[in-house]
C-alpha positions as CSV (number, residue, x, y, z in Angstrom):
1,X,99.5,72.3,87.5
2,X,96.3,71.3,87.7
3,X,93.9,73.0,89.4
4,X,90.1,71.8,90.0
5,X,87.8,71.8,92.6
6,X,87.9,67.6,93.6
7,X,91.6,66.3,94.8
8,X,90.7,62.9,94.4
9,X,90.0,63.4,90.5
10,X,93.4,65.8,89.8
11,X,95.5,63.0,91.8
12,X,93.9,60.1,89.1
13,X,94.4,63.1,86.4
14,X,97.9,63.4,87.5
15,X,98.6,59.3,87.7
16,X,96.9,58.6,84.3
17,X,99.5,61.3,82.9
18,X,102.5,60.0,84.7
19,X,101.2,56.4,84.0
20,X,101.0,57.5,79.7
21,X,104.4,58.6,80.1
22,X,104.2,62.3,81.0
23,X,107.9,63.3,81.8
24,X,107.1,66.6,83.4
25,X,106.2,66.9,87.5
26,X,102.8,67.4,87.2
27,X,101.4,68.9,90.5
28,X,98.0,69.6,91.6
29,X,95.7,72.0,93.6
30,X,92.6,72.6,94.6
31,X,93.2,76.5,95.4
32,X,92.7,78.9,92.5
33,X,95.4,80.9,94.6
34,X,98.1,78.6,92.7
35,X,97.3,80.3,89.6
36,X,99.5,83.3,90.9
37,X,102.8,80.8,90.1
38,X,101.6,80.1,86.6
39,X,102.2,82.5,83.5
40,X,99.8,80.6,80.5
41,X,97.0,79.4,82.0
42,X,94.6,77.2,80.0
43,X,90.8,77.1,81.4
44,X,88.2,74.9,80.7
45,X,85.3,74.8,82.9
46,X,81.7,73.9,83.3
47,X,81.1,77.0,86.1
48,X,78.3,78.9,85.9
49,X,80.2,82.4,86.7
50,X,83.4,83.9,86.4
51,X,86.4,81.8,88.6
52,X,89.7,83.4,87.6
53,X,89.7,87.0,89.6
54,X,92.5,89.4,89.2
55,X,94.3,88.5,92.3
56,X,94.6,85.0,90.5
57,X,97.2,86.1,87.8
58,X,100.7,87.4,88.1
59,X,101.8,90.2,86.1
60,X,102.4,88.6,82.5
61,X,100.2,85.8,82.5
62,X,98.7,84.8,79.1
63,X,94.9,82.8,79.6
64,X,93.3,80.8,77.2
65,X,89.8,81.3,78.4
66,X,87.6,78.0,76.1
67,X,84.8,78.1,78.3
68,X,81.1,79.6,78.1
69,X,80.1,81.3,79.8
70,X,83.7,82.6,80.2
71,X,85.9,81.7,83.4
72,X,87.9,85.2,83.5
73,X,85.8,87.7,85.6
74,X,85.3,91.0,83.3
75,X,87.5,92.3,86.4
76,X,90.3,91.2,84.8
77,X,89.9,93.2,81.8
78,X,88.8,96.2,83.8
79,X,91.7,95.9,86.2
80,X,94.7,94.1,85.0
81,X,96.6,95.6,81.8
82,X,99.8,93.2,82.2
83,X,97.7,90.5,81.8
84,X,96.5,89.0,78.4
85,X,93.0,87.0,77.9
86,X,92.7,85.2,74.9
87,X,89.3,84.2,74.1
88,X,89.2,80.1,72.8
89,X,87.0,78.5,70.9
90,X,86.3,80.4,68.1
91,X,86.2,78.8,64.4
92,X,86.3,81.1,61.0
93,X,83.5,79.2,59.4
94,X,83.8,78.8,55.0
95,X,81.7,80.6,53.4
96,X,79.9,83.6,53.0
97,X,77.4,82.6,56.2
98,X,74.8,84.4,58.1
99,X,73.6,82.8,61.2
100,X,70.9,85.4,62.2
101,X,71.9,85.5,65.2
102,X,74.8,87.7,67.2
103,X,77.0,85.2,69.1
104,X,79.0,89.2,69.6
105,X,81.7,87.8,67.1
106,X,82.0,89.3,63.9
107,X,80.2,87.4,60.8
108,X,81.2,83.9,59.2
109,X,83.0,83.1,63.3
110,X,81.3,80.4,65.5
111,X,81.7,78.3,68.6
112,X,84.6,75.6,67.6
113,X,81.4,73.3,69.3
114,X,79.4,74.6,66.3
115,X,81.7,74.2,63.7
116,X,82.5,70.5,65.1
117,X,78.7,69.8,64.3
118,X,79.1,71.6,61.1
119,X,81.7,69.9,59.9
120,X,81.0,66.7,61.1
121,X,77.2,67.1,59.0
122,X,79.1,67.9,56.0
123,X,80.6,64.8,56.1
124,X,77.2,62.9,56.7
125,X,78.2,61.7,60.5
126,X,75.4,62.8,63.0
127,X,77.4,61.7,66.1
128,X,78.5,63.0,69.6
129,X,82.2,63.8,69.0
130,X,84.5,65.3,71.4
131,X,81.9,65.1,73.8
132,X,82.9,65.1,78.0
133,X,85.8,65.0,79.4
134,X,87.6,61.8,77.8
135,X,88.9,63.3,74.2
136,X,90.6,60.5,72.1
137,X,93.5,61.6,70.5
138,X,92.5,59.9,67.1
139,X,89.3,61.9,67.5
140,X,90.9,65.1,67.6
141,X,93.1,64.3,64.6
142,X,90.4,63.5,62.7
143,X,87.8,66.4,63.4
144,X,91.1,68.4,62.8
145,X,91.3,66.7,59.5
146,X,87.7,67.1,58.7
147,X,87.7,70.7,59.6
148,X,90.9,71.3,57.1
149,X,88.8,69.9,54.3
150,X,86.0,71.8,54.5
151,X,87.9,74.8,55.1
152,X,87.1,75.8,58.9
153,X,90.2,77.7,60.1
154,X,91.1,79.3,63.5
155,X,89.6,82.1,64.0
156,X,92.2,85.5,64.5
157,X,93.0,86.2,68.8
158,X,89.7,88.0,70.3
159,X,90.6,89.3,74.4
160,X,86.6,89.8,76.1
161,X,85.1,89.6,72.4
162,X,87.5,92.3,70.7
163,X,90.0,91.8,68.5
164,X,93.5,91.8,70.3
165,X,95.7,93.7,68.2
166,X,100.1,93.8,68.2
167,X,99.6,97.0,70.2
168,X,97.4,95.5,72.9
169,X,100.0,92.4,73.1
170,X,103.4,95.5,73.4
171,X,101.4,97.2,75.9
172,X,101.1,94.0,77.9
173,X,104.4,92.9,77.4
174,X,105.4,96.7,78.7
175,X,102.9,96.7,81.7
176,X,103.9,93.1,82.8
177,X,107.7,94.2,82.7
178,X,106.6,97.4,85.5
179,X,104.5,94.8,87.6
180,X,107.5,92.6,88.1
181,X,109.7,95.2,89.1
182,X,107.8,96.4,91.4
183,X,106.4,92.9,92.9
């Protein structure tokens, strides 16, 4: 399911996916309440405020929030112990680095967009790369190879700037099972 503000753009994307051989039935919606049907959500917007609220999520939902500022309301963390929100877009930078700025991450971690710029700079490449909505698969594979070459790694899971623990995952799972029984 694809959800966005403008239905015409969603329909174009739906058609593009079908033309590229996507076999899955892709539905589109402009209604955030449609999120209630999803168990796994990837959210990437350019919104300046949270767009996903506690009522939008079903028990057991897992949300990867790549947007900054975040798309998932802080109310989800406060009210929904049956949902797991993963902060996307954080990368472990190689070596001992000090950015002299607190991003809210542990030492040696950076936003993925910053890590991409660092990796390209290490290659002597000063260009826009994965900027905008139209991403090319070949460029994504290439930047992955460049990042691997220089020792950039995906960081551990975090949720609302805190490390995700196995105990937290188990607690969410149990609360989701209880929530499903009562709904």
